VEXDREN-2710 file (C-alpha; in Angstrom, 1 decimal):
% VEXDREN-2710
k/r/px/py/pz
1/MET/-12.3/-13.4/-0.1
2/THR/-9.0/-11.6/-0.4
3/THR/-5.6/-11.2/-2.0
4/ILE/-2.5/-11.6/0.2
5/VAL/1.1/-11.9/-1.2
6/GLY/4.2/-12.9/0.6
7/ASP/7.6/-12.0/-0.8
8/TRP/10.4/-13.8/1.0
9/ARG/13.2/-11.9/-0.8
10/ARG/11.9/-8.6/0.4
11/LYS/10.5/-10.1/3.7
12/ILE/7.1/-8.5/3.3
13/LEU/3.4/-9.5/3.3
14/VAL/1.0/-7.4/1.2
15/SER/-2.8/-7.5/1.4
16/ASP/-6.0/-5.9/0.2
17/SER/-8.5/-4.8/2.7
18/GLN/-12.0/-5.9/1.5
19/PHE/-14.0/-8.3/3.6
20/SER/-17.0/-9.8/1.8
21/ASP/-20.0/-11.3/3.6
22/ASP/-21.7/-13.4/1.0
23/ASP/-24.7/-14.2/3.3
24/SER/-25.6/-10.5/3.8
25/GLY/-24.2/-9.2/0.5
26/LEU/-22.2/-6.6/2.4
27/LYS/-18.6/-5.7/2.3
28/TYR/-16.4/-3.7/4.7
29/PHE/-12.7/-2.8/4.9
30/ASP/-10.1/-3.8/7.6
31/GLU/-6.6/-5.3/7.9
32/LYS/-6.2/-9.0/7.2
33/ILE/-2.7/-9.5/8.6
34/TYR/-2.2/-10.1/12.3
35/PRO/0.9/-9.9/14.5
36/ILE/2.4/-13.1/15.9
37/ASP/5.6/-13.7/17.8
38/GLY/8.4/-12.7/15.5
39/GLY/6.3/-11.9/12.5
40/TRP/2.9/-11.7/10.8
41/VAL/0.1/-14.1/9.7
42/GLY/-2.4/-13.4/7.0
43/VAL/-5.9/-15.0/6.7
44/ALA/-7.9/-15.6/3.5
45/GLY/-11.3/-17.2/3.6
46/ASN/-13.4/-17.6/6.7
47/TYR/-12.3/-14.9/9.2
48/VAL/-13.9/-16.7/12.2
49/ASP/-10.9/-19.0/11.8
50/ALA/-8.4/-16.1/12.3
51/ASP/-8.8/-16.1/16.1
52/LYS/-8.5/-19.9/16.2
53/VAL/-5.3/-19.9/14.2
54/LEU/-3.8/-17.0/16.2
55/GLU/-4.5/-18.7/19.4
56/TYR/-3.0/-22.0/18.0
57/LEU/0.2/-20.2/16.9
58/ARG/0.6/-18.4/20.3
59/LYS/-0.1/-21.3/22.6
60/LYS/1.1/-24.1/20.4
61/PRO/-1.3/-26.8/21.8
62/LYS/-1.0/-30.4/20.7
63/THR/-4.4/-30.4/19.0
64/LYS/-5.0/-28.3/15.9
65/PRO/-8.2/-26.3/15.8
66/LYS/-11.1/-27.1/13.5
67/ILE/-10.9/-24.8/10.5
68/MET/-13.4/-24.2/7.7
69/SER/-12.5/-25.8/4.3
70/ASP/-12.2/-22.5/2.5
71/SER/-9.5/-20.9/4.7
72/SER/-5.9/-20.4/3.9
73/PHE/-3.0/-18.8/5.7
74/ILE/0.3/-17.2/5.1
75/LYS/3.0/-16.6/7.7
76/LEU/6.2/-14.4/7.6
77/THR/8.8/-14.8/10.3
78/ALA/12.6/-14.5/10.4
79/GLU/12.7/-18.2/9.7
80/GLY/10.9/-17.9/6.4
81/LEU/7.7/-17.5/4.4
82/PHE/5.1/-20.3/5.0
83/TYR/1.6/-21.0/3.8
84/CYS/-1.1/-23.6/4.5
85/GLY/-4.7/-24.5/4.0
86/ASP/-7.3/-25.7/6.5
87/ASP/-5.0/-28.6/7.6
88/LEU/-2.5/-26.1/9.1
89/GLU/0.4/-28.1/7.6
90/TRP/2.8/-25.2/6.9
91/GLU/4.9/-25.4/3.8
92/ARG/7.9/-23.1/3.1
93/SER/8.0/-20.8/0.1
94/LYS/11.5/-19.8/-1.1
95/THR/10.4/-16.9/-3.2
96/PHE/6.8/-15.6/-3.2
97/MET/3.3/-17.0/-2.6
98/ALA/-0.2/-15.6/-3.0
99/ILE/-3.4/-16.8/-1.2
100/GLY/-7.1/-15.9/-1.6
101/SER/-9.5/-15.3/-4.4
102/GLY/-7.0/-13.0/-6.2
103/ALA/-4.1/-15.3/-5.8
104/MET/-3.9/-16.4/-9.5
105/ALA/-4.0/-12.8/-10.8
106/ALA/-1.3/-11.8/-8.2
107/GLU/0.9/-14.8/-9.1
108/VAL/0.8/-13.9/-12.8
109/CYS/1.9/-10.4/-11.9
110/LEU/4.7/-11.6/-9.7
111/ARG/6.0/-14.0/-12.4
112/MET/6.0/-11.0/-14.8
113/GLY/8.3/-9.1/-12.5
114/LEU/6.0/-6.8/-10.7
115/THR/6.4/-6.1/-7.0
116/ALA/4.2/-7.7/-4.4
117/GLU/2.4/-4.4/-3.9
118/GLU/1.8/-4.0/-7.6
119/ALA/0.6/-7.7/-7.8
120/VAL/-2.1/-7.0/-5.1
121/MET/-3.0/-3.7/-6.8
122/TRP/-3.7/-5.5/-10.1
123/ALA/-5.5/-8.3/-8.4
124/CYS/-7.8/-5.7/-6.9
125/ASN/-8.6/-4.6/-10.5
126/VAL/-9.8/-8.0/-11.6
127/ASP/-10.9/-9.9/-8.4
128/LEU/-14.4/-9.2/-7.3
129/LYS/-13.6/-9.8/-3.6
130/SER/-10.4/-7.8/-3.4
131/HIS/-10.1/-4.0/-3.1
132/GLU/-7.8/-1.2/-2.0
133/PRO/-6.5/0.1/0.3
134/ILE/-3.4/-2.1/0.2
135/TYR/-1.4/-2.7/3.3
136/VAL/2.3/-3.7/3.5
137/TYR/3.9/-5.4/6.5
138/ASP/7.6/-6.1/7.1
139/LEU/9.4/-7.9/9.8
140/ASN/10.8/-4.6/11.2
141/SER/7.4/-2.8/11.7
142/THR/4.8/-3.1/14.3
143/LYS/1.9/-2.2/12.0
144/GLY/1.0/-2.2/8.3
145/GLN/1.7/0.7/6.1
146/ILE/-0.8/1.8/3.4
147/TYR/0.7/1.4/-0.1
148/ASP/0.4/4.5/-2.3
149/ALA/-0.8/3.0/-5.5
150/THR/-0.6/6.3/-7.5
151/ILE/3.2/5.9/-8.1
152/SER/4.7/2.5/-8.9
153/LYS/7.5/1.8/-6.4
154/SER/9.4/-0.5/-8.7
155/GLN/9.2/1.6/-11.9
156/ARG/8.8/5.1/-10.4
157/LYS/6.2/6.0/-13.0
158/GLU/2.5/6.8/-12.9
159/VAL/0.3/3.7/-13.0
160/THR/-2.6/3.9/-15.4
161/THR/-6.0/2.5/-14.5
162/MET/-7.4/-0.5/-16.3
163/GLY/-8.5/0.4/-19.8
164/GLU/-6.3/3.5/-20.2
165/GLY/-3.1/3.9/-22.1
166/SER/-0.9/1.2/-23.4
167/ASP/-2.4/-1.6/-21.3
168/THR/-5.6/-1.5/-23.4
169/PRO/-5.5/-4.4/-25.9
170/THR/-6.4/-3.5/-29.5
171/VAL/-8.4/-5.9/-31.5
172/PRO/-8.5/-5.3/-35.2
173/PHE/-12.0/-4.8/-36.6
174/SER/-13.1/-7.1/-39.4
175/PRO/-16.6/-7.1/-40.9
176/HIS/-18.3/-10.4/-41.2
END
């Protein structure tokens, strides 16, 4: 599926780039966040729905499009950060929000004080359907920027990979 994080305080959307096709067992990489008037919209779930939602947001018809039940969306504009499911009933987030299969991992990271970029990076380490490269989108840009995950932007220190250094839990050995 995906991991997309919106951070209203910093006015950014951050996403992984792995697309997973469960039917064929294949994966490929591309951007998951699309430009809309005054901002960006991210799509998690069924990407056939992306075109339907983009057209709906651009034309604003009275009838909502039919969306698959496993799709969710996140939208960033100057008015705020919004998210919704397949019902397209947008709800405002006043801080941050994560969608997709890596959302829970990303939310934990955000609540621990990591940046949106770091949250997506860590979600990529544990979520089977999320993978780097990571893209960052802000309201002042016209395209996403690739996040350099080798140096943590918030701490300005090298980031160790999973299982190396102080992030490796130690479990005392006790014979049975």
